[in-house]
N, C-alpha and C positions, 0 to 999 in steps of 0.2 A: 554554523558549526564547523565547516571546512576551514574557515578562516582561523578559528581557535585552534584546530588541530595543526594547521600549517605553522602557526607561531609556536605551538608546543614542540613540534619537531625541530624548528629552527633554533629554539632556545636550548633544547637537549644537545644539539650539535655544538653550540657555542659554549655550553657549560657541561662538558662530559663528566666532570667529577662532582657534580652537584649531589648533595645528600638525597634529594628526593628520588633521583634515578638509582641510587645505590640501595635504597631501603627495600624495595620489593624483591623478595628472594624466590618466591614460587608464583609463577604467573600462569593462569589458565585461561584460554580464549576459546569460546564456542562459537560456531558458525563463522569460521574464519573466512569462508568464501564470500560472506556478505560485507567484508571490509573492503574499502577502496585502497589504492596503492599508498596513499598518504597515511591512512590509519594503520595499515600493515607496517609502514616505516616507523610509525610511532611505537608500535609494539616492539619492534627490533631495538629501538633506542632504549626503551624501558627495561628490556630484558638483557641488555648488553653485559651486565655483571651479575645477573641472577643466577641461582643454583639450577633452576629448572624453568623452562618455558614449554608448556604443553598446549598445542593448538589442535582443535578438532573441527572437521568441516567436510563438506561433500560438494564438489564443483557441480554435480548434476543437479543441485538445488539452488543454484545461483540465479536469482530472479529479480535482483534490485539494481538494474542497470541505471535507473534514474539517480542513484547516488554513486555512480561511477565504480560499482563493485569491480573487483579484480579476481575472478574465480580461479585464474591460473596461479594465483599467488600461493595457494596451499600446495600446489604441485612443485612450485619453485622452491618453497620452503622445505619440502620433503626431500628434494634433491641437493640441498645445501650441505656442505661438508660439516660433519659433526652432528648432524640431525639423524635421529633414529626413527625411521618411518614404520608405521604399522597400518595395515589395511584390513578392513572388515567388510565383506560383501554380503554378509548374512543379515537379513532383516527379520526381526522377531515380531514385527507388527502385522505384516500383511499375509494373507493366505496365498497359496501357490498360484491360483488362477490369476489373481491380480498382479503378482510379481511377473508372471509370464508376459502379460500385456504391457506392463511398465517397461520391461526389458525391450520389447518391440519398439517403443518410442526411443530408447536409447540407441538402438540399432539403426533407426532412420537417420540419425545424425551422423553415425559412424558405422557403416555396415561391416567393417573389419574389426570392430571392437570385440574383445574377448572377456574383459572384466565386466561381469554383469551381476545383478542381484541374485541371491539364492535364498532359500528358506531352509530351516532346520528340519530334520526328519519328522518332528512332532507337529509341523505346521498342518493346519486344516486345508481342505480343498478350497473352500470359500465360494461365494457366488458372485457372478458378474454378468450384467445384462447391457446390451447395446440396443437402444430403442429409437425407432424413427417414427414420427407422427407427421400427419399432413398438415395440421394447424397447431399453432402455439397453444391454444387453449386445451387441446387434446394432450399435449406434452405436460402442461401444467397439471391437468387432471390426473394423468398417469402418475406423476410424482406424488401428488396428494393421496391418491388411492394406495399407493405403495407405503407411504408413511402411515396411513390409517391402519393398514394390515400390520405393520410393525408395532404400533401402539396396542392393538388388539392382543398381541403376544407379550404385552407388558415390557416392551423395550423402553428404557428410561429416555426421556426426551433429549437429554444431554448426549446420548449416544447416536444421534441423528444429526447430520449436517447436510445442508443443501448448498452447493457451490455454483457460482456463475462467473462467466468470463468478464462481465461488465457490471459495474455498480448499479446502473440504471435498470438493468434486466432484473437484478436481485430485488430492487424496490418494487418493480412491477409484479414480480412473483409474490412478494409478501402481501401486496394489496389484494391480488387475486386470491391467495391462500386464505386470508382473513375473511374475504366475502363468501368463499365457497366451502369452507372447512365443515360447516354443519351439514351441508348437503352431502359431502363425501362421507360423513360419519365420524368426524374428528370433534371432540368435545370443545365447547366454548372456553373452557379454562386453559386449553392449549393455545399458546401464543406463537405466532411466527414473527420473528424479529430480524431485521437486517443488522447483523453484528459486525461492525467495522468502525474504525476511526472515521470521522467526518472528512470528506474530501471537498474542501471549500474551493470556490472559483476565485480568480484573481481579484475580482471586485469585492467578494466577501472577505478575503484575506486582508485586503487593504483597510477595510472598515474595522475588522477585528483588531488589527494592530493599532489603529487610531484609538480604539476603545482601550487597549492595553496601555497606551501612552497616557491617556487621561487618568487611568487607574494608578499607573506607576511611572510618572514623568521622569524620574531619575534613573530608570532602568537602562543601562547601556545596551543590554541584550535586545530589549524591545526597540530601542532606537535603531540599532544596527539592522534588525530584521526589517523594519519599515524602510530604511534607506536602501535596502536591496530589492525592493519591489520594482517589477517592471523590466528586470534584466536577467537573462539566463545565468549570468555569472555573478549576479548580486552586486554589480558594480565593485567587484573586488579590487581591480586595478585602481580605479579612481579613489576608493576609500584608502588604499595604502598610500597613495600620494598625498591625500588630505592628511592622514595621520602623520606622515613624515613631515609635513609642513608645520603642523601644530604640536607634534610631540606625542600626544595620546588621543584616543577617541573622546574622552571626557573633555580635553581641551578643545578639540575640534568642534564639539557640540556647543561649546561656550562662545567660540570665537570665529567659526567658519564664515567666510564672506567671499562671494564670487569675485569681488574686486582684488582679492589677493592672488588670483590666477590669471594667466594670459587669456585674452579673448578667444584664442584658437582652441583652448581647452574646454570645449562646450560641455562635455559630459561632467567634468569636475565642477564647473560652475553651476550646472544644473543641480547636482547633489547638494552643493552648498546653499543654493536657493531653497531647496526642499527643507533643509535644516531650519532655515530662517522662517519659512512658511509654517512648519509644524510648531515651532516655538511660539509663534503668534497665536496659532490655533489653541494650544494648551493654555496660554495666558488668557485668552478670550473666554474660555470655558471654565476658568477657575472658580467662579462664583455661580455657575449655572446649576440648575436643579438636575437630578438624575433623569427625570422625565424629558427635560429639554435636550439633555445630551443624547439620549436614546433616539429621540425624534430627529435629531440632526444627523447622527451616524446611520441609523437604520429607519429611514422614512417609511411610513405605513404604505405609501403609494408607489414605492419602488420595488419592482418585481425581483431585481437582481439580488436584493438583500432580504427578501420577505421570509425566507426559511430561517435565517439567523435571527431575525426580529422575533419570530414566533418562538424560538428556543428561549430567548432572553426574557420575553414577557412571561413565559410559562414559569421561569425560575424566580422572577422578581417577587419580592416580599416586602411587606411594610417595614420601614426602617432601613432598607438597603441603601448603601452608598455606592458610588461608582466602583470603588475598589472591591467591596464585598460582593457585589453582583458580578463583576468580572471574575473574581475567584471562583464563584459558584459555577459560572459558565465554563471556565477551564476545567474544573472537576467533571462537569457533565460531559463534555465532549471527549474527555480521556477515558471515560468509563464505558465499557462494552456491556450492553444489556444482556443479562444471562441469569436465569434462575431455573428451578426444577420443572417449571411449566413452559419453558421457552424452547422452541426448535430454532436453531441458529441458521440463518441464511447469510452467506458471506462471499466475497470474491475469492477466486482461486489464490490470489496473491496474499489475501488476508488469512488463508488457512495454514500458512507456513508454521510449523511447530505444533500444530494441533492433530487430533486424531478422533475417530468415532467408529463405533461398530459398523454403522451403515451410512454410506456417503452417496449422495446423488449430485451428478454434474449435469446441469442442463444448459441448453442454448449453444451446443457445440457445432455451430454452423460455420461455414466459410465467412469470413468477415468479423466473426467473434474470435475464432481461434484459427490463425493468429489475428490479433486485432491491429488497430492502427499503431504505427511507430511514432512515439512522441519524443523519444530521446534523440537529440541531434548528433550525439557523439558516438553513436554506434551505427553500423551498416545495416542494410536490409537483411542480409544474410545472418548477421549476429542477432538481429531482433527475432527472426524466425526461429533461431536456435533457442533463444531465451523463452519464447512463447511455448515451444515444445517442452522445455524443462518445466514451465509453469503447469502444464497438463500432467506431466509426470509427477509433480509434487501433489496435485490433486488426486491422482490415482493412488498414490502411496499414503494417503490419509486413512484409508479404509482398513478396518481390522477384521471384518467379517464379509461384508458385501459392498459391491460397487455398482451403481447404475449410471450409464452415460447415455444422454439423449439429445436429440435435436429435432426441429420441426421444419418442414419444407416451406411453409407459408407463415410469415410473421406480419403483424400489422404494418401497413405502409408508413403510418406516423412514427412507429417505433424505428423502423429502418431509417427513415429520414432523420429523426432525432438522435439516433445513436451513431449516425454515419456508417451504417452496416451495408456493404456493397450487396447488390442483388442481381439476379440473372435477368429478371423482368418484373413488371408490375401487372398484376391480374385482379380481376374483380369477381367476387362470389357473393351472391345475394345482396348486391348493392354495396358491399364493403371491399375497400381496396387492401390488397396484400402485396407484400414483396416476396418474390420467390427466391430462396437462397439455396446454396449448395451445401454439402457436408464439408466439414473441416478436412483439409488435406492430411492432417495428422491421423485422423480416424480412417480416412479412406485407404490408407496404406496399411492399416492393421488387419490381421487375419481374423475376422470376426463374422458372426452371423447376426443380422439385424432382425429384431422382433417388430 
């Protein structure tokens, strides 16, 4: 995608009088803080001769560093000559008690800050709890019992959200909730479902992209996505040189050969070899059956792709072709499960843009908040600031009540599997646990723990 935006910006600069740039007269951009500098530059080029450019955003909700977001961009835009800035610090969503704690998170990052959230005079007091449990099962039970109480008072299930800092923790809570809900007093018809776009591993992504190329062998987008596998920058530099050599991506896919480049250009030659290898793969599978192709891409005995295979087998129907099954698979992974009987469980980052009357944030221990830094292009300090904003986003999803919890003892296997740092390992009743501390973000809040 970044490559497409880069070329769009480059083309806009080369053709400043192009009709396509002059046509948009009123441009509205929401969540401006989620755009990266290249995307913000594209907006500037598009709006160069427009009558009105209106951008809306909140730098305190910038949580997408993985896509190189530039949260300062909206502040830079506001300070630009000719721009009329407007600021609103009043939230009509959250009660006063929740806004107070959310502001404390903002002050952690900048104690001298004066611009903070406020509520209108009509805002309710709201409810907020900070809960500490000894064991994770006790924490899970607390959340379930609280949800059962809400349901007894006829709270719609869509107005309850359970947020977690880690995807795996959310999955584990769903499994626990489904097995324990009847014991807690929650009806069988109520479903707990992890509501998020699927986060596939590198091995899964590669196989899925091969699946897409079998389904749509002439798709330049799918080809380019596959050729970017295995590199943090998607082989952007190498792909540019290859396209410069052959003229277009389409021509490169037809003619690319390692022998057309010097032996010293190992990465470029490797990409060309991949093109030839995948072309051979697609040709070899041209007459294969759907079953044969699935067994080749997603072998039944390979654990790394077992979850994807399970999804595909579930979707497969008589008469399906590779293309029809691939299309159904794409629709399935893009659809977030939600109905009137479902209580959503999702990651903090997945809750952006949503809200509910009652929000539960569990697993707020050190090691989960802040979690590991995956982005190589931000510093540790920037990562911590973003993780704090992530918790701030979670706080401000709540319209009536918010419950924040953590447990001192979590299963040792979970700590190891999630890479969650622990203080020490302890054993109770023959079971190993990892002892974890409270999140630094919560430790600095002025709260009473239950």
